[in-house]
N, C-alpha and C positions, 0 to 999 in steps of 0.2 A: 786090546790096548785101552789103558785108562786115560781119559781126557781130563785136562787140568781145570777148565772152566765150566763147560757144559757137556752133557752126553752127545754122542754123534747124532741121535735122532733129533735133538733140539736144533742143531745146525742145519740138518737136512730139511726140517720143517720150515725153519726161518727163511732159508734161501729159496725154497719152492714158493713160499708166499711172496717173497720179494719179486721173483720173476713173474709170477702171475699178476702182481700189482703193477709191475712195469708195463706188461702187455695191455692191461686195462687202460693205462694212461695214454697209450698210443691212439686210442679211438677218439675221434672228434677233438684232437689235441689243439689247444689254443695256438693261434698263429701270432708270432711276435713280428713287429712291423718290418725289421730289416731282413727277415727271411725272403721277402719278395726281391730284395736287392740282389741276393745271391742267385735266386731262381731265375731272375731276368738275365743275368750274365750267362747262365747255362742255356737258357732259351735261345739267345741270339747265336751262341756257338752251335747249337743244334741246327738252327735255321740258316745261318749265313756262314758258318765256319769261322766266325770272328767274335771274340768276346767284346761286347760294346754295350751301350745303354741308351735307350730312348727316354727313360725316366729322368735322366740327368742331361738331356740334350743341351748343349751350350756350356756345360761345365767341364773344365779341364780336358776338353777334347774327347770326352768319353763316348760321344755319339759316333765317332769314327773308329774308335778302337781303344780298349783299356789294356794297358800293359802292366799295371800294378794291381794285382788282385790275388786272391787265394787260389792259386793256379790248379794244383792237383785236385783240390776239393771241388772247384767249379767244373773241371773236366769230368770228374767222377759223377757229379750231379747230372751233367749233360748226358753221359753214357746211360745212367739209370733212367732219366726222363725221356730219352729217345726211345726207350722200350715201353715205359709205363705211361707216358704222357705227362704234361706239366700241370700238376695240381698241388694244393697245399700238402696233402698226404704224401705224394710221391717225392716232393722236394725234401722231405724229412728222412727219407730212407737211408741215405748215406750216413748221416749222423747216427741213426739208430743202429745200423749194422756195425759201425766201428765202435760204438759204445758197448755193444754186446761182445765184440771181438776183444776189447780191452779186458773184459771180465774173463774170457776164455784164456787170454795170455796170463792173467794173474793166477788162474788155476794151473796152467802149465808150469809156471814158476814154482808152485808149491809141490810139484811132484817129488822133488828131492828133499822136502822138509817133512816134519812130523805131520801126521794126517790132520790133527786138530788145527795146526797152523794153516794148512791149505784151506780148510773149510772156513776158518775165521777170517782169513784174508779176503775170501770171496764175499763173506757177509759184510765186511767193512767196505768193500768196493761197491757192491750193488746197493748197500744201505746208505751210501753217501747221499745226502739230500741234494747236493749240487748236481750230481749225476742224474738223479731222478728228475730234477727240474729241467735240465738242459739236454738230456739224451735225445729228445725228440724235437729239437730246434734245428732248423736248417742253417747251421753255422759249422765252421771247420774244427772246433776245439776237440771233439771226441776223436776225429780222424787223426789230428795232429798228435794227441795223447797216445792213441793205440800204436801208431807207427813209431813214436818215440820209445814206448815201452818195449816194442818188438826189437828196437835197436839195442836196448839194454840187455834183453835176453840173449842177443847174439854176442854181447860182450861178456856176460856172466851167465852162461847157459846152465840150466838145471843139471845136476848130476856131478859127482866128484871127478869123474874121468873126462868130462866134456871140456873141449878146448875153445877159447874165444875165437870168433870169426870176425876180425876187425873190418874186413872189406864189406861183408854183408851188413855189419852194424853201421858202417859209414853210409852205405847206400840207403838203409832204412832211415837213419837220422836225416839224410839229405831229402828224402821223400817227405819226411815230417815237416821240414822247413819249406818245401814246395807247397805243402798243404796250407801252412800259415807260417809267416816269417818268425813267429814266436818259437817255432820248432828249431831255430838256430841254437836254442839252449841245449838241445840234445847233442848237437855237434860239439859245442864247447865242453859240456860235461863229459861226453864220451872220450874226447881227445885227452883231456886232463886226467881222467880216471885211468885210461890206459897207460899214460906216461907214468903216473904214480905207482900203479900196480904191476905193470909188465914192461915198462921201458919205452924208449922213444921210437923204436922201429915199428912196433905195432900201432903206436899212436900216429905215426906218420902215414901208415897205410890207411888207417881209419880216416884221417884228415883229408887225404887225397881223394878217397872214394866219396866222402861226404861233399867235398868242395866241387868235384866234377858233377855230382848229381844236382847240387844246388845251382850250379852254373846254367842248368837248363831253364832257370827262371827267366833269363833274357833271350831265350832262343826265338820266341815269337817276334820280339822286337828286332832281333838281328835279321831274321828272314824277311821282315817287312821294311828293313832299312830305317827303323824308327828308334834307335837307341837313345837319341837325344830326347825324344818324346817320352820314353820310359823314365828317364832321369827327371824331366820336367814334371811328369805326373806324380812321381814319388815325392818330390819336394813340395808339391802343391796339394797332395792328398790330405783331406781333413784328418784322416786316421793317423798320419805321421807327425802332425804338428807338435805334439808334446815332446817328441824326441829331438826336435830341431831348435827349441828355444830353451836356454839354460835354466831360466826361472821355473818353467813348467816341468822340466826334467828333474830339477832338485825337489820340487813339490812331490812328484811321483816317488822319488827315492825315499823321501821322508815318510810318506804314507804307505809304503810298500806292505807293511804288516797287515793292513786292512784287508788285503786279498784273503788272508787266512782267518780273519775274524769278522768277515763281512756281515754274517748273520748266523743263525743257529745251525744252518746246514754246514757251513765251513768250520764253525767253532767246534762242533761235535767231534770231527775227525782230528782237527788240529790239536785240540785240548787233550784228546786221548793219547796222541803221539808224544806231546810235550810231557804229560804226567808220567807216561811210561819211561821217557828219557830221564826224568828226574829220579823216579823210583829205582831204576835199574842202572844208574849212571856208573856204578862201580864195575859193572859187567860189560859196558859198551865201550868200544874203541873206535876212534874216528876212521880207522882203516878198514872196518867191516865193509864189504863191497856195496851193499845196498845203502848203508848209512853215508858212506863217502859220496856215492853218486847223488844221493838226495841233497846233501849239502852243496855239491857243485851245481845242481839244478837251481837251488834257491839263490845262490850267489849270481849265477848267470842271468836268471830272470830279473833279479834286482837291478842288474846293470843294463839290461836291454829293454825292459817293459816300458810301454808308453802310457799305460793306464792301470788302474787298480780294480777293474770290474770283477765281479764275483765269478763270472764264467771261466776266468783264467785259472781258478782253483783246480779245475779239471786236469790241468797239465801235470799236477802233482799227485792226484788221487791214487794211482796204482802203487806208487812208492810209499805213500803214507799208509796204505792198507797193508802192504807186506811188512813194513817196519813195525807197525803196531801189533800185528798178529805175531810176528816173530819174537818180539820182545816179551809179549804177554806169555806165550806158550813156553819159551825157552828159559825165562828168568823168574817167572812168578813162583814156580815150585821151590825156589831157594829163599823166598821171602816169608815173613810171618803170615800166619793164617788170616789176619785182618786185611792184609793187602790182597789176598785172593778174593775175599768177599768184596773188597772195594772194586776190584777188577770186574767182578760179576755185576755189581751195581752200575759201573760206568757203561758196560755193554748193554745193560737193560735200558739205561737212559738213552744211549745211542739208538736203540731200537725204537724207543718212544718218539724220538725226533724224526726217525725215518717214517713212522706212521703219520706223524703230523704233516710231513712233506707230501706224502701220498694224498692225504685229505686235502691239502692245499691245491695240489695239481688237479685232482679230480673235480674239486669245486670250481677251480678256474676254468676247466674244460666245459663244465655244465653252464657256467655263467657267461661264457664268451660266445659271441655270435659266430655262426658258421660264416667265415669270411667270403667264401665263394657264393653262398646263398645270398648273403647281404649285398655283395657286389652285383649280383643278378637283380636284386630289388632296386638298387640305385639305377642300374641300367634301364629299368622299365620306365623311369622318369626322364630318360635321355634318348628320345626317339631318333635323333639324327646320328647315324652311325658313321664311322670312319672320319669323324671330326676331331678337332683338337680338344683335349680335356686336361685340366689341371686337377690333380687328385692325390690323396695319400698313396704312397708307393704300393701298399697292399692291394690297391684296386687293379694291379697287374693280374692277379689270379682270376682267370676266367674271362678277362676283358682285354687282354693285350692285342688280340686280333680284331677286336671290335672298334676300338678307338685309338687315337694317337695320344698317348698319355705322357704328360710331363709331371713329375712328382713334386708335391709340396715341399719335400725335403730339399729340392734344388734351391728354393727361395729361402729356406732356413739357412742353408750354407751361405747364400749371398748376404743375408742379414748379418751373419757372424763376421763376414769379411768387410762389408761396406756400411754397416749400420742399418737401423730400422727402415723398413719399407712401409710407408703409410698405406692404409687400406685402400684409399681412393687411388693412389698411384698404382698399387698392385692390380686393381680392376681395370684401370685405364690401359696399362701395359698389356693385360690379357686381351682387351678389346682390339688393340692395335695388332696383336698377333693372331687375330681371328680365332680365338678360343671360344668354343661353343658352350662348354659347361665347366663350372668350377665346383669342386667338392671339398668341403672343409673337413678338418680332422679334429673333433672335439677332445680326443685323447691327447693331442699334441705329441705324437710320437716323432720327435725331431721334424716337425712340420711347421710351415708358416702359419701363424695364428690368425684365423678368421673367427672372431668371437661368436659365441652362440647367440648373443643379443645384437649382432650386427644388423643394420637396417634391412628391411625386406627388399628394397630396391637400392642398388649401388651402381651408378652409371647406367649402362645398357643391360645390366644383369638383374634378374629378379629371382627371389627365392621361390622354388617350386616344391621343395621337400625338406623336411627336417626330422631327425630322430635323435636319440641319445648319442649316436656315434658321428653322424655327418649331417651337413646341410648341403643341398644342391642349389646352385645359382645357374639359371639358364639364360643365355643371351636372347634378347628380344628382337633385335633388328636382324631378322633372318637373312636379309639380302646379302650379308657378308659372309655367311657360313658356307 
């Protein structure tokens, strides 16, 4: 078989190198601050059978029970970590496994296409810089994406004789929404896609299966008799606020395009798909299954999204990959020779951006402190165990059983709600609450700001340690600890 863009060996070599590069990045992977937040939820579910938080004790009732969270993702994390233990590495396993599963599903989708299209779609998927950056971060986006794409495969299964399975597709889309409420876009897109392509009956079956699955979101609150608390927590959750205020929502709607042009990682795949769409516009019809579904996803997320962070680009990567690959392989042979060369150049540039992202991630891994080792170092300056500590939430890793930790992010949220908390007031309140140690966060990862140049002595607290990441203030009047 003659390949349009590159020989088979080129694709095989590139993808092998991609996978090797990905596995290299998994070692000593940098920890992002909010990974501890999801790991803590899984930790308490393992320990108490209840998702709750001590890092945010006193905020939104979370210390007693959290009912608004990424449910299926947290439960999956709890299952994995109940076997492997709770560490930075093991907390990342669910995201890694579903990121890899997404690639396998893209490969399955290509079984009924040209061989080059199958290989190219895999290259575009695993070569996406956003995936490389976030596949090993303890967040739910890769799981949400993989389940959403699995739902699409059940709607539009590979093979000309295969028939849609709307109930299975609805179940998978519902599971995606249970993983992250952004997964609702797969329910909306799937229902409309079925209605347009196959009629209302199959769309109805899909919608019922999806709705029943998503209804499990409130099961824990129902069993606990806390539906009112679920609603209250949803309305007061910091993550939902931009969807509850019209001006914020309009701002997100206006800036929606930034998700796809956030940086070089997103631009590379977005630009490739857009340029292909322009070049092959005479051959493309909006009713093509993948193209229609992708358009519905884009519109659904535009209406539902609460923010424009780059990680949300992952929710579209499989569809962009198979669209770009399909258009290039199927329509490029009909175009002038210069367009074939242009396609080759674009893929070469895409590969260069992929390499740059690998360099970035590996460099970040090397330059980022081992969070568990660093937490152990901090702990060596804090001899009074089982005492109250205010610290960055990543201090959770390796120390949750050693201290009673309240996160600095708790105070960050309070400041956003009630205004600035003066430094003296912060330390006075800590003393009243019998806090033994206060650890600052010089990186300010959504943390209350204790400046690097703050006084050595603040109230009853004295600085006992400082490095580029943290400062430790220890309480001096031990009689109250």
